[in-house]
Every structure is written in structure tokens, then in C-alpha cells.
C-alpha positions in Angstrom: 32.8 -51.8 35.6 30.7 -55.3 34.8 28.0 -56.0 32.5 27.6 -52.8 34.3 29.3 -53.2 33.9 28.6 -52.5 32.9 30.0 -49.2 34.1 24.8 -48.2 36.1 27.0 -47.5 34.9 27.1 -45.5 34.8 25.6 -42.3 36.1 28.5 -40.1 34.9 28.5 -40.0 31.2 31.7 -42.1 31.3 31.4 -45.8 31.0 31.1 -47.7 34.1 33.8 -50.3 33.8 30.8 -52.1 34.2 31.9 -56.9 34.2 30.2 -60.0 32.8 27.8 -61.3 35.3 26.9 -65.0 34.8 24.5 -65.6 37.7 25.1 -69.3 38.3 27.0 -72.2 37.1 28.4 -75.4 38.4 30.1 -74.6 41.6 31.3 -78.0 42.8 33.9 -80.0 41.0 35.2 -83.2 42.7 38.2 -85.3 42.1 37.1 -89.0 41.6 35.8 -89.2 38.0 33.9 -92.2 36.8 33.0 -93.1 33.2 30.5 -90.8 31.5 27.1 -92.4 30.7 26.4 -93.2 27.1 23.3 -91.1 26.3 24.1 -87.7 24.8 21.9 -84.6 24.3 21.9 -85.1 20.6 20.3 -88.6 21.0 17.5 -87.3 23.2 14.5 -85.7 21.6 13.3 -82.5 23.3 10.0 -82.9 25.2 7.6 -80.5 26.7 9.1 -79.7 30.1 7.0 -76.8 31.2 5.0 -78.9 33.7 5.8 -82.0 35.8 4.0 -85.2 36.8 5.2 -88.7 37.4 4.4 -91.0 34.4 6.0 -94.2 35.7 6.7 -95.6 39.1 9.2 -98.1 37.8 11.4 -96.2 35.3 13.2 -93.2 36.9 14.8 -92.2 33.6 11.4 -92.1 31.8 10.0 -90.2 34.8 12.6 -87.5 34.6 12.8 -87.2 30.8 9.0 -86.8 30.3 8.7 -84.5 33.3 6.4 -81.5 33.0 6.7 -78.5 35.3 3.4 -76.8 35.8 4.9 -74.6 38.5 7.9 -73.4 36.6 7.8 -70.6 34.1 10.8 -69.8 31.9 12.1 -66.3 31.7 10.2 -64.4 29.1 12.1 -62.9 26.2 11.4 -59.3 27.2 12.5 -59.7 30.8 15.1 -57.2 31.9 18.3 -59.1 32.7 20.4 -58.5 35.8 22.1 -55.1 35.6 25.9 -55.2 35.3 28.1 -53.6 37.9 31.7 -52.9 38.8 33.5 -56.1 39.8 31.5 -59.1 40.9 32.4 -62.5 42.3 31.0 -65.0 39.8 30.0 -68.6 39.9 31.9 -71.1 38.0 31.6 -71.7 34.2 28.6 -74.0 33.4 30.7 -76.3 31.2 32.1 -78.9 33.5 32.4 -82.6 32.9 29.1 -83.9 34.5 30.9 -87.2 35.5 33.0 -85.1 37.9 30.2 -82.9 39.2 28.3 -85.0 41.7 30.9 -87.6 43.0 31.3 -87.7 46.7 34.7 -87.7 48.3 34.0 -91.2 49.5 34.3 -93.6 46.5 32.5 -96.9 46.5 34.5 -100.0 46.0 33.1 -102.4 43.3 33.6 -106.1 42.9 36.4 -107.0 40.4 34.5 -109.9 38.8 31.0 -108.4 38.6 29.7 -105.6 36.5 28.7 -102.6 38.6 25.0 -101.9 39.0 23.5 -99.1 37.1 23.6 -95.9 39.2 20.3 -94.2 38.3 21.2 -91.2 40.4 24.4 -90.5 38.5 22.7 -91.3 35.2 19.9 -88.7 35.9 22.4 -86.1 37.0 24.5 -86.7 33.9 21.4 -86.5 31.7 20.5 -83.1 33.4 23.9 -81.7 32.5 23.7 -83.1 28.9 20.3 -81.3 28.6 21.7 -78.0 29.9 24.7 -78.3 27.6 22.5 -79.0 24.7 20.4 -75.9 25.5 23.4 -73.7 25.7 24.9 -75.1 22.5 21.6 -75.0 20.6 22.9 -72.5 18.2 23.4 -68.7 18.2 21.7 -67.4 21.3 21.1 -64.1 19.5 19.2 -66.0 16.8 17.3 -68.0 19.4 16.1 -64.8 21.0 14.4 -63.7 17.8 12.7 -67.1 16.9 9.9 -68.5 18.9 10.4 -72.1 18.0 14.1 -72.1 19.0 13.1 -70.3 22.3 10.6 -73.1 23.0 13.1 -75.8 22.3 15.7 -74.0 24.5 13.3 -73.9 27.4 12.2 -77.5 26.9 15.8 -78.7 27.2 16.3 -76.5 30.4 13.0 -77.8 31.9 13.8 -81.4 31.1 17.2 -81.0 32.8 15.5 -79.5 35.8 13.2 -82.5 35.8 16.1 -84.8 36.0 17.5 -83.0 39.0 14.1 -82.8 40.7 13.6 -86.5 40.2 16.9 -87.3 41.9 16.0 -85.1 44.9 12.5 -86.5 45.3 13.0 -90.2 44.5 16.3 -91.1 46.0 18.0 -90.9 49.4 21.3 -89.2 48.6 24.5 -89.0 50.5 24.5 -85.6 52.4 27.3 -84.1 50.3 25.8 -85.2 47.0 22.4 -83.9 48.0 23.9 -80.5 48.9 25.7 -80.4 45.5 22.5 -81.3 43.6 20.4 -78.7 45.5 23.0 -76.0 44.7 23.0 -76.9 41.1 19.2 -77.1 41.0 18.8 -73.7 42.6 21.4 -72.2 40.4 19.6 -73.2 37.2 16.2 -72.1 38.6 17.7 -68.7 39.4 19.4 -68.3 36.0 16.7 -69.6 33.7 13.3 -69.2 35.4 11.3 -66.8 37.6 10.7 -69.5 40.2 12.8 -67.9 42.9 10.6 -69.4 45.7 11.6 -72.9 44.8 15.2 -71.9 44.4 15.2 -70.4 47.9 13.5 -73.5 49.3 16.2 -75.7 47.7 19.0 -73.6 49.1 17.5 -73.5 52.6 17.4 -77.3 52.7 20.9 -77.4 51.3 22.2 -75.0 53.9 20.6 -77.1 56.7 22.4 -80.2 55.4 25.7 -78.3 55.2 25.2 -77.1 58.8 24.6 -80.6 60.1 27.7 -82.1 58.3 30.0 -79.0 58.4 30.2 -78.6 54.7 31.4 -75.0 55.0 32.4 -74.6 51.3 29.1 -75.7 50.0 27.2 -73.7 52.6 29.0 -70.5 51.7 28.4 -71.1 48.0 24.7 -71.5 48.7 24.6 -68.4 50.9 26.3 -66.4 48.1 23.7 -67.5 45.6 20.8 -66.9 48.1 22.0 -63.3 48.7 21.8 -62.6 45.0 18.3 -64.1 44.8 17.2 -62.0 47.7 18.7 -58.9 46.1 16.4 -59.2 43.1 13.4 -59.0 45.3 14.5 -56.9 48.2 18.0 -55.4 48.2 17.9 -54.3 51.8 17.0 -57.8 52.9 19.9 -59.1 50.9 22.3 -56.7 52.7 21.0 -57.7 56.1 21.4 -61.4 55.2 25.0 -60.8 54.0 25.8 -59.0 57.3 24.8 -62.1 59.1 26.7 -64.6 57.0 29.8 -62.4 57.0 29.8 -62.4 60.8 29.6 -66.2 60.8 32.5 -66.5 58.4 34.5 -64.1 60.6 33.7 -66.1 63.7 35.2 -69.3 62.0 38.2 -67.3 60.7 37.3 -68.2 57.1 38.8 -65.0 55.8 38.7 -65.9 52.1 34.9 -66.1 52.4 34.8 -62.9 54.4 36.4 -61.2 51.4 34.0 -62.9 49.0 30.9 -61.7 50.9 32.1 -58.2 51.4 33.1 -57.9 47.7 29.6 -59.2 46.8 28.1 -56.5 48.9 30.2 -53.9 47.3 29.1 -55.0 43.9 25.4 -54.9 44.9 25.8 -51.4 46.3 27.5 -50.2 43.2 24.7 -51.7 41.1 22.2 -49.5 43.0 24.5 -46.5 42.7 22.6 -44.1 45.0 24.7 -41.8 47.1 23.8 -43.8 50.2 24.8 -47.1 48.5 28.1 -45.6 47.3 28.9 -44.5 50.9 28.0 -48.1 52.0 30.3 -49.6 49.3 33.2 -47.5 50.5 32.5 -48.6 54.1 32.7 -52.3 53.0 35.9 -51.7 51.1 37.5 -50.1 54.1 36.7 -53.3 56.0 38.4 -55.4 53.3 41.4 -53.0 53.2 41.8 -53.4 57.0 41.6 -57.2 56.9 43.8 -57.6 53.8 46.4 -55.2 55.3 46.3 -57.0 58.7 46.8 -60.5 57.1 49.2 -59.3 54.4 47.0 -60.4 51.5 48.5 -58.0 49.0 46.4 -59.1 46.0 43.1 -58.6 47.8 44.5 -55.2 49.1 45.3 -54.1 45.5 41.8 -55.0 44.2 40.1 -53.3 47.1 42.2 -50.2 46.7 41.4 -50.0 43.0 37.7 -50.4 43.7 38.0 -47.7 46.3 39.3 -45.3 43.7 36.6 -46.3 41.2 33.9 -45.7 43.9 35.3 -42.4 44.9 35.3 -41.2 41.3 31.7 -42.5 40.9 30.5 -40.5 44.0 31.5 -37.1 42.8 33.8 -35.2 40.4 34.8 -32.6 42.9 38.5 -32.0 43.6 38.3 -33.9 46.9 36.9 -37.1 45.4 39.4 -37.0 42.5 42.2 -36.5 44.9 41.0 -39.4 47.0 40.8 -41.6 44.0 44.3 -40.6 42.9 45.7 -41.4 46.4 44.2 -44.8 46.2 45.7 -45.4 42.7 49.1 -44.4 44.1 48.7 -47.1 46.7 47.9 -49.6 44.0 51.0 -48.7 42.0 53.2 -49.2 45.1 51.7 -52.7 45.5 52.3 -53.5 41.8 56.0 -53.3 42.5 55.6 -56.7 44.0 56.2 -59.3 41.2 53.2 -61.4 42.2 50.9 -58.3 42.0 52.6 -57.0 38.9 51.6 -60.2 37.0 47.9 -59.5 37.6 47.2 -57.9 34.1 43.5 -57.4 34.7 44.3 -55.3 37.8 46.8 -53.2 35.8 44.2 -52.6 33.0 41.5 -51.6 35.5 43.9 -49.3 37.2 44.8 -47.6 34.0 41.1 -47.1 33.1 40.3 -45.5 36.5 43.5 -43.3 36.3 42.5 -42.0 32.8 39.0 -41.3 34.0 40.4 -39.2 36.9 42.3 -37.0 34.5 39.4 -36.7 32.1 37.3 -35.2 34.9 39.9 -32.5 35.6 41.2 -32.5 32.0 44.7 -31.4 31.7 45.5 -32.2 28.1 49.1 -33.2 28.5 48.3 -35.5 31.4 45.3 -37.0 29.6 47.3 -37.9 26.6 50.1 -39.3 28.8 47.6 -41.5 30.7 46.0 -42.6 27.5 49.3 -43.8 26.1 49.9 -45.6 29.4 46.6 -47.4 29.1 47.3 -48.4 25.5 50.7 -49.8 26.5 49.1 -51.8 29.3 46.5 -53.2 26.9 49.2 -54.5 24.5 49.3 -57.5 26.8 45.9 -58.5 25.5 47.6 -60.0 22.5 48.7 -62.8 24.7 45.6 -64.9 25.1 46.9 -66.9 28.0 46.0 -64.1 30.4 42.3 -64.2 29.5 39.5 -66.7 29.9 36.5 -66.9 27.7 34.3 -65.2 30.2 36.9 -62.6 31.4 37.2 -64.1 34.9 40.5 -63.9 36.8 41.8 -65.3 40.1 43.2 -63.5 43.2 45.6 -65.7 45.2 44.9 -66.2 49.0 47.1 -68.1 51.4 45.6 -71.4 52.4 46.0 -70.5 56.1 43.0 -68.1 55.6 40.6 -71.1 55.6 41.2 -73.3 58.7 38.8 -76.2 59.3 37.2 -75.6 55.9 37.5 -78.2 53.1 37.7 -76.2 49.9 36.6 -77.7 46.5 38.3 -77.3 43.2 35.4 -75.4 41.8 33.5 -72.4 43.2 33.9 -68.8 44.2 36.7 -69.6 46.7 38.5 -72.3 44.7 41.4 -74.7 45.2 43.9 -74.8 42.4 45.8 -77.9 41.2 48.8 -77.0 43.4 46.5 -76.8 46.5 46.5 -73.0 46.8 43.4 -71.0 47.2 42.1 -68.3 44.9 39.2 -65.9 44.9 37.4 -65.7 41.5 36.4 -62.3 40.1 34.5 -62.0 36.8 35.2 -59.1 34.6 35.0 -58.2 30.9 36.1 -60.6 28.1 38.9 -59.4 25.9 36.8 -57.8 23.2 34.8 -55.8 25.7 38.1 -54.6 27.3 39.2 -53.3 23.9 35.9 -51.5 23.5 36.4 -49.6 26.7 39.9 -48.7 25.5 38.4 -47.3 22.2 35.8 -45.2 24.1 38.3 -43.7 26.6 40.9 -43.1 23.8 38.2 -41.3 21.7 37.3 -39.1 24.7 41.0 -38.3 25.4 41.7 -37.3 21.8 38.4 -35.3 21.2 40.0 -31.9 21.9 42.6 -32.5 19.2 40.2 -34.1 16.7 40.6 -31.6 13.9 44.3 -31.0 14.6 45.1 -34.7 14.3 43.1 -35.5 11.2 39.8 -36.4 12.9 41.6 -39.1 14.9 39.0 -39.1 17.7 36.2 -39.8 15.2 38.2 -42.7 13.6 38.9 -44.2 17.0 35.2 -44.2 18.0 34.1 -45.5 14.7 36.6 -48.4 14.9 35.3 -49.1 18.4 31.8 -49.4 17.1 32.8 -51.6 14.3 34.7 -53.9 16.6 31.7 -54.2 18.9 29.5 -55.2 16.0 32.1 -57.8 15.0 32.3 -59.1 18.6 28.5 -59.4 18.8 28.6 -61.7 15.8 31.5 -63.8 17.0 30.5 -64.3 20.6 26.9 -65.1 19.7 28.3 -68.5 18.5 29.8 -69.3 21.9 27.5 -71.7 24.0 26.0 -69.8 26.9 22.7 -69.3 28.7 20.1 -66.8 27.5 20.4 -64.9 30.8 24.1 -64.3 30.4 23.7 -63.5 26.7 21.0 -60.9 27.5 23.2 -59.3 30.2 26.2 -59.1 27.9 24.1 -57.8 25.1 22.6 -55.1 27.3 26.1 -53.9 28.4 27.3 -53.8 24.8 24.3 -51.8 23.7 25.0 -49.3 26.4 28.7 -49.0 25.6 27.9 -48.7 21.9 25.4 -45.9 22.7 28.1 -44.0 24.7 30.5 -44.3 21.7 27.9 -43.1 19.3 26.9 -40.2 21.6 30.5 -39.0 21.9 31.0 -39.4 18.2 27.9 -37.3 17.5 29.1 -34.5 19.8 32.5 -34.6 18.1 30.7 -34.2 14.7 28.7 -31.3 16.2 32.0 -29.5 17.1 32.9 -29.3 13.4 29.3 -28.5 12.4 28.8 -31.8 10.5 25.1 -31.8 11.4 23.9 -34.4 8.9 26.4 -37.0 10.2 25.5 -36.1 13.7 21.8 -36.7 12.9 22.8 -40.2 11.5 24.4 -41.0 14.8 21.3 -39.7 16.6 19.2 -42.1 14.6 21.4 -45.0 15.4 21.3 -44.1 19.1 17.5 -44.1 19.0 17.5 -47.6 17.5 19.7 -48.8 20.4 17.4 -47.2 23.0 14.4 -48.9 21.4 15.9 -52.3 22.2 16.9 -51.3 25.8 14.6 -52.6 28.5 15.6 -49.5 30.6 17.6 -46.6 29.4 20.3 -45.6 31.9 20.0 -42.0 33.1 23.3 -40.7 31.6 22.4 -42.0 28.2 18.9 -40.4 28.4 20.5 -37.1 29.5 23.1 -37.1 26.8 20.7 -38.1 24.1 18.2 -35.3 25.0 21.0 -32.8 25.2 22.3 -33.9 21.8 18.9 -33.3 20.3 18.9 -29.8 21.7 22.4 -29.0 20.4 21.5 -30.2 16.9 18.4 -28.1 16.9 20.3 -25.0 18.1 23.2 -25.6 15.7 20.8 -25.9 12.7 18.8 -22.8 13.6 15.7 -24.5 15.1 15.9 -22.2 18.1 12.4 -22.7 19.4 12.6 -26.5 19.6 16.1 -26.2 21.1 14.8 -23.9 23.9 11.9 -26.3 24.5 14.3 -29.2 24.9 16.6 -27.2 27.2 13.7 -26.3 29.4 12.2 -29.8 29.6 12.2 -31.6 33.0 14.9 -33.9 31.8 17.5 -31.1 31.4 16.2 -28.1 33.4 18.7 -26.9 36.0 15.7 -26.2 38.3 14.6 -29.8 38.1 18.2 -30.9 38.9 18.2 -28.9 42.1 15.1 -30.8 43.3 16.9 -34.2 43.4 18.4 -35.2 46.8 21.7 -36.7 45.4 21.9 -36.1 41.7 24.9 -37.4 39.8 27.7 -35.0 38.7 26.9 -35.9 35.0 23.4 -34.6 35.5 24.9 -31.4 37.0 27.3 -30.9 34.1 24.6 -31.4 31.5 22.2 -29.2 33.3 24.8 -26.4 33.4 25.5 -26.7 29.7 21.8 -26.6 29.1 21.5 -23.4 31.1 24.5 -21.8 29.3 22.9 -22.6 25.9 19.6 -21.2 27.2 21.4 -17.9 28.0 22.8 -17.8 24.5 19.3 -18.1 23.1 17.5 -15.6 25.3 20.4 -13.0 25.4 18.8 -11.0 22.5 16.8 -8.1 24.1 13.9 -8.8 21.8 13.5 -12.4 23.0 10.3 -13.0 25.0 12.2 -14.7 27.9 15.0 -12.1 28.0 13.7 -10.8 31.3 14.6 -14.2 33.0 18.3 -13.9 32.0 19.7 -12.1 35.1 18.1 -14.6 37.5 19.3 -17.6 35.5 22.8 -16.2 35.2 23.0 -15.5 38.9 21.6 -19.0 39.7 24.3 -20.9 37.8 27.2 -18.6 38.5 28.3 -20.4 41.7 27.7 -23.8 40.3 29.8 -23.0 37.2 32.7 -21.4 38.9 33.0 -24.2 41.4 32.8 -26.9 38.8 36.0 -28.9 38.5 35.6 -28.9 34.7 37.5 -25.9 33.5 35.9 -25.9 30.1 32.5 -25.2 31.8 34.2 -22.4 33.8 35.6 -20.9 30.6 32.2 -21.1 28.8 30.5 -19.3 31.7 33.1 -16.5 31.7 32.7 -16.1 27.9 28.9 -16.0 28.0 28.7 -13.7 31.0 31.0 -11.3 29.1 28.7 -11.3 26.1 25.4 -10.9 27.8 26.2 -8.3 30.5 25.5 -5.1 28.6 25.5 -3.0 31.7 29.0 -4.3 32.9 31.9 -2.0 32.7 34.6 -2.5 30.1 37.0 -3.6 32.8 34.7 -6.4 34.0 34.1 -7.6 30.5 37.8 -7.7 29.8 38.4 -9.6 33.0 35.7 -12.2 32.0 37.2 -12.6 28.6 40.7 -12.9 30.0 39.6 -15.6 32.4 37.8 -17.5 29.6 40.8 -17.2 27.3 43.2 -18.5 30.0 41.0 -21.5 30.9 40.5 -22.3 27.2 44.2 -22.3 26.6 44.8 -24.5 29.6 42.4 -27.1 28.2 43.5 -26.6 24.6 39.9 -25.9 23.5 40.4 -24.3 20.1 36.7 -23.6 19.7 36.5 -21.6 22.9 39.7 -19.7 22.0 38.2 -18.9 18.6 35.0 -17.7 20.1 36.8 -15.5 22.7 39.1 -13.9 20.1 36.2 -13.3 17.6 34.1 -11.6 20.3 37.1 -9.5 21.5 37.7 -8.4 17.9 34.0 -7.5 17.5 33.7 -5.9 20.9 36.9 -3.9 21.2 38.4 -3.5 17.7 35.3 -2.8 15.7 36.0 0.3 13.6 39.6 0.5 15.1 42.5 0.9 12.7 45.7 -0.8 13.8 47.9 -3.9 13.6 46.4 -5.3 16.8 42.9 -5.3 15.5 43.9 -7.1 12.3 46.0 -9.7 14.2 43.1 -10.5 16.5 40.6 -10.9 13.6 43.0 -13.1 11.6 43.9 -15.3 14.6 40.2 -16.0 15.2 39.7 -16.9 11.5 42.8 -19.2 11.6 41.5 -21.1 14.6 38.0 -21.4 13.0 39.7 -22.9 9.9 41.7 -25.3 12.0 38.5 -26.5 13.7 36.7 -26.7 10.3 33.8 -24.9 12.0 31.8 -23.4 9.1 29.8 -21.1 11.4 32.8 -19.5 13.0 34.7 -19.3 9.7 31.8 -17.2 8.3 31.5 -15.1 11.4 35.3 -14.4 11.6 35.3 -13.5 7.9 32.8 -10.9 8.6 34.8 -9.5 11.5 37.9 -9.3 9.3 35.9 -7.6 6.6 34.9 -4.9 9.0 38.5 -4.5 10.3 39.9 -4.2 6.7 37.2 -1.8 5.7 37.9 0.5 8.6 41.6 0.5 7.5 40.5 1.6 4.0 41.4 -1.7 2.3 38.0 -2.0 0.6 38.9 -4.7 -2.0 40.4 -7.0 0.7 37.4 -6.4 2.9 35.1 -7.3 0.0 36.9 -10.5 -0.7 36.9 -11.5 3.0 33.1 -10.9 3.2 32.5 -12.9 -0.1 34.5 -15.8 1.3 32.4 -15.6 4.5 29.2 -15.6 2.5 30.3 -18.6 0.4 31.0 -20.5 3.7 27.7 -19.4 5.2 25.7 -20.8 2.2 26.8 -24.3 3.3 25.2 -23.8 6.7 21.7 -25.2 7.4 19.0 -22.9 6.2 17.6 -22.3 9.7 21.0 -21.2 10.9 21.4 -18.8 8.1 18.1 -17.1 9.0 19.1 -17.0 12.7 22.5 -15.4 11.7 20.7 -12.8 9.6 18.4 -11.9 12.4 21.4 -11.5 14.8 23.1 -9.2 12.3 20.0 -7.1 12.2 20.1 -6.8 16.0 23.7 -5.6 15.8 25.0 -8.8 17.5 27.5 -11.5 16.8 26.2 -15.0 16.4 27.2 -17.5 19.1 26.5 -21.1 19.8 27.9 -23.3 22.6 28.8 -26.5 20.6 32.5 -26.4 21.7 32.2 -28.5 24.9 
């Protein structure tokens, strides 16, 4: 998952294993270097480059440097950067020696005795790259984004560099290959740094025409790849139609490496949109890649495509069929990893371990989840070896050279020629620190059910992940890069931090640490305030968290209002054509909490209880999350006053069995407490006392103050019925002492429940 990537995401409450997405860079890199010109960026004073007009007919350098671009507007600070997504095929890094960038394959012989004439073309091109490098190295991009003067200087340098490129294109007759290279670079910077996509499209169209005439297939494909991304910003469907056409052309020429590149790009774009229709289309594209790579024996491509198939299947749904399909795909990847060449692809191994753990988190078998978590952590130990990682997180997939007949491949680009002459397909994923952050998030989730048994280890893992992300933001802000890439990376990091804080807040709620949960809630709101667009899963989880905190602190009216809001209502969920399974899970939890609030006969909405219970029964019992099934069985047992004793016992037995399978101590505590209150109240016997003490022991293990006080009251009633008055009195006093530490609103709500002859319940255990 990309800068979504993130993971949209992520529409599932789990992080999309969203990748970095630099949207441009210097594709071509040629092999005949010449001496670098003397001027440097530090020796050139920035000028106003927001408009362009020719100031001299005789001095091309002066013309370019003093250029002003009236038709070019820089990207505003508040513009939403490109959304991150699963795995994308990136352009090359923008830091290439400019003396190697624009040299044709045909070198020009110079006289041995005479000094070579000054090449104004190459000088302007080199100056352009110096200006771009000066802009990217202008200082901390994070600081630039918050200071107007630095922003202006940054865009002046970018605009002046663009002026140099434009001057070369307008004033000189270039060799065809050099003109194509310059047009590609010009369009790339326009796309990355400005809103002038029309001029970028025009430059690419002219460049593609040149490549067609001279059969520069490699440059043509690079341009078409960039043009597809530009079209996607304006009209995604037009971009998909364009990609269909260029893919057919590449297939006709048997340029299989570029067929892979275009199909993977289309997969990434579909995953970015993330609608059900787009996910189906992404799977269709992956099946084409799987067929081609299997037919030609390209095992590395086959492994990547199979892993993405598993990720997409998991993204589509969390039902048993989708999870099984994802696990079958992962089994295929593991068999391919037995090949030594595939086994050395550490990024693939890490991505596979992420997806595998996410599969088991959906179904949640505690032993399997912990096993997969340890496997993931063992895989990530290779991160300590820096040679496996580039600064931007990109990695290469080897492709046999025979896949590119009649196509001269350059040493830079999306399909790239290595030093040994082999071909590779470049993927861009997460840098090292972001990989570690995903590990912390998934490990925190995997350990959450054992948080109190393992000394709050889940909380410590999530807190450490947040601290490391804050450190990474400070360190990576010093690395030279474009504002666009920085904004994309910052957006992904804000989202992954929000997920960590959300899951930390829910973990704190499970042990009734409401003040700490509110602190995390405040931090999440700060993150949301800086987001251009809040992803749906974060919005859903944040709203649900607010309702849980209100309910847990006794603010029942506000909690019910939040649960019945359009964001969380189960009825609003049903109106959506293809809602995400995260939305369904949260809507079901909301409905279950609503049932707990309105279950009291004196509540004004108590009459709606049977209809709501019937409405969610089928959805809960078919949900693959067994903890939701257990919660439904427990709540249905507590609210069905007309049910027979046998049906109530069956519901409680089902809830207890499912809670034990998922090792949910909170749910087990609730079931045992309610059983003691329901069936052993006033009963004298060893079984009644054992049941009451077991529920209190579990409440103490979970450090849940609410259920410690409730179970103490149940024990007091049991001991009193047995005639052990002093012990009953001490148990009740301990319960009252514990209850005094609860929020005031919750104490009032508990007192009201006792007056109604009820046992207080709250669903903060999921």
C-alpha cells in the first residue's frame, strides 16, 4: 500500500500498505558524459519566473534565466497531493548528473587542436537541472511549506528552470532524440510542480510524434506512462481508455516488459479509486499479468502480481471467500519464493508478510495471528541491512532481455537497463522508516487482545510507532525532494499516524482509561485538521470513538445521538451500493451499542429495540469477525426478556465459546458476570460462588474498573445469600471504592441501572 499508500487506503480500518509516489523525475540517462558546465545553482540569483517573455535576441542564457511565465501557475500550498496507492511504477529519481541527461547516442567529434564551441543547448539544459536541484535542496521542505518567502523562492527556481527548458525547445533545432528527452523532462516538471497540465500534454504529444517517426520506443512508452497519469487527474475513465490503447500497441510489438508496466499502472490507478467496480477491474488486469508472466516464465513478475492479487482480494471484502482467495494467492507466492532469485526480493517478502497478517487479523485466530506477527517481525529484521533499500523505497523486478525485441532500452526509466545489460521493471514502495511504521501498527493490532495480560504491550508498541514516525518526519524533511513528493509522503504519514492513535485510543478504552483516550482523540483531531480530505475509515473510526467515550463516561444522550448520526447509522449503511466491510463492522458495533442503551424498558426508544435486533441479526451472525458474533449473542441474551431460559442459555453459551476462541477476556468477563447475575442470584452453592469470583478475576486482569465494581456487587449478593454477611459487606465496599474512580456520569448511569433492577453493561470490549 503507497503513499496510499498509502494503504485509500484504506477503506478497511487497516492500513493500506499504501507506496511513495514521486510523480516524475528524470527518465533518460545516457552513456556519453561530457564535462559539466561551470555555473552552479548557488552562483545564480533567483529571479521572478512566474511569467515569460524574451528580453534579448542575442543572449540565450539571459533570455532563459530572466524568463517569466505568465501562463504557468505553481501548485498552491493547500492543493491536495496525489493520493497514495498500493504499488506503483515510478519515474526515476530526480537527482541525476545533468551532463549525462541530454546527450544523444551519437557523439560529435571535436578538433584536437581547437577549443570546442560553447554548446548553448547543453548549457541551458544543465542550468535547468541546476535550478531544479537548487529548489529541491533549498532547505527543509516542511519548513518551506510554512513560510511564504521560501515558497516564493522555491517556485522562482522551478519556474526559471522551466524557462531554460522552454528556451531550448523554442530557440534551437534539436536532434530528434534530444528533443524527445527535453520534452519528457519539461512535461514531467510541469506535471509535478504546476497546474499547467495542458502544456504538459502538448509537450508529450509532440514528443510522442517524434518518437513514432524515429522509432524511439523507450522514450515513447515513458511519455505515454506520464500522459496516462496526467489524464487520470482530470478524467480517470479517459486515462483507462488511453492505457488500453497503448497496452495493445506494446503487445503488438511484443514489448512485454512495457505491457507489464502499463498493466501494473492501471492496477495502481484502479486501487487508488477503490470502488467495488475498480477493484474488480484491478483483479482483471492482474489476471492478464499472471497469464503473461506464467506463459513467459517471468517468475519475479508473477510473484508481484500474485501478491497484489491477494491484497486486492482482501480489500474487496472480508468474507470467508475473499480471505480464502487471498490466502491461496499467498500460498502461490510462497512456492515461488523457494526460487533463490525470488527469495532475495526482500520487499516482496515483507509485503507478503503484511498481507498474510492482515488476512488472519480479519478472521482472528489468536494463535495464528501471533505466529504471523512473529513471522513478519523476523522478515523485517533484514531492514537492518541498508543495501536492500533505496532512499525512496524503490526496488527492481528482473525481466529477461528477450522480452524487448527491437526496442532500445535506456539506463534510466521505468523499464531500465542495468549495468550488466539486463532489464528491470522499477516499482516504488515505502522507504525504510515507513515500512517500520506499518510493522508497529500491525503488531499493535495483533497484540491488542493480550494488552493487559502482557503488561500493556500493545499500547507500548503503538506509542513507539508514533514516536518513530515523528522522528522520521524530522529526519526525512532534510532530504532534498520536491514539494509535491513531500506533500504526498506527509499525507500518508498523517494517515498512518491517525490509525495508530485511533487503535491506541480504543485499547485505552478497553481498560477504561478515559482521560488518556480523550488525549488521543484530541491528537487525532489535530491530524484531521491538517488533512485536505479525511479518508472514510478514519472518519468512521473517529466518530465511533467519540460515541464509545461518551457512552463509557456516562454521557448516554450524546452517545446515542452519535450512534444514530448518518455517518454511523446502520440504516444509512444499507443505502450505499458497495459499502466497505469496515463501514459494515462499525455500523454493526454502533447498532449493538444502541441496543445496550435502549434496552431499559423506561427508555423512550425502547419500542424500536425488536426491529433493530431483527435487522442486524443476519448481518452479525454471518460476519466473519467472531467477536462481533459473540457480542451479538451476549446482547441478544440480555435484552430478550420474553425468551425462554433455554434460549438465553444457548445465546450465552455461544457467546462464551466464541469469546474463548478469540481470547477476548472482556467478553468472557461480561458473559460470566451476566450468567452469575441471571442464574445464580440468590442461589446458595459452590457453582454460584465460582462463577462470580471468575468474573471478578477476569475484570481485574483486564483492569476494567467498571466491571470490577459490577462483579464485586454480584459477589456481594452471592455471599449474602450464603449467609456470609461480613464477606459480602467487604466485597461491596471494595466495589464501591472502585466505582468512585469511575467518571461521574457513569456512576449516575450505574445507579439508575441498579434502581431498574438491571446489570450495567457497555460494549467497549471489541
